[in-house]
C-alpha positions, 0 to 999 in steps of 0.5 A: 429648267426655268425656276418660278419658285418666285412666283407665289401664284405657281402654288395654286396654279402649279406649271406642268411646263415651266419652260413654257408661258403661263397663261392665267386667264378665262375666256372672257373678251380680255381672256382670250386675247392673249391666248389668240396671239399667243396661238397665232404667234406659234410660241409654246405656253401652258394655260391656268384657268382661272376664274372671275370669282373672288376666290380666285382673282381674289387670292393672296396667290392671284394677287401676287401677279395682278395686284389689280385682280383681273385676268389675264397675266402672265409670266414669260420663264425667259423675260427679256434679261433672261429671267422670268417676267410677270406681267399684267394687263391685256393690252401691255402684254400683246405689245410684249409677246409682239415685241418678243417674237417681231410679228402681228404689231406692224411691219414697219415704225408707222405702222406699229403707231397705227396698230398701237392706236387702234389697241388703245381705242379698245383700251380705252373705248370699245372695252370699257364701253361695251363691258359696261352695255352688257352690265346693264342688258344682261347682269345686274345692271339689267335691274336698274330702273333708271333708263339713263346708263343703259341709254348711255351705254347703248349710244356710246357702243353706236358711236364706237361701231361707226367708227370702226365701221368706218375705219374698216372700208376697204380693208379687212384689218382695222390697221390693213394688216392682221395684228394685235389690234384686230385680236384686241378688238374682235372679241370685243365686238364679237361679246355683243351677241353674248350680252344679248345687245346686237339688236338694241345697238343695230348691229347689222347697220355696220356690215364692215363690223359685221364681215370683220368679225366674220374673217376673224372667226374664220381664222383657226388660231381665233377658234383654239383661242376662243376656249383657252383656257376651257370653260 
């Protein structure tokens, strides 16, 4: 049996199955990425519900695994050297797990580079910009009277959607084959509905993106991962 006692997070969220990958997450666009990938890969894991409250993500136990106090994070009891490995940042976790399984990260070196390219597009563009759009349309930022921040993120979201819509022309998946890039991107596109932002960005003007999200949501592993761990 794997010994995870060196990880303080397991004191607050005990591992019932320490031989499985431990997932600490909440079903946000970033949080569901890892659960979906674990389901797609069929890797055994145990999910722990870590809410977005300071009591959870700023607790000493969680900070011991992720000093950036953001979900998701994982512990792999069987890391590359045989010792347990803790990891945070959703993009890094996706690459690590896909490499571990040898799947969903490109069928050759050129395709791998393309997959990582689109993953970085999500991490550096879609995630931050859509997150700010959500803040200024649904959350506290919606009370800000100055229209400039809201307009900035609306326009940037539209620009990013146009990039994706063009790239998806004639393709089912962003890198040509289903990959971690899709698992990173599609939950954020789906999040526009949660933010109440589909109308203001003209979601219907991006038919390739609309069909892309529908294809993504039709996958059984996605349906499980979207609610793991349950709210």
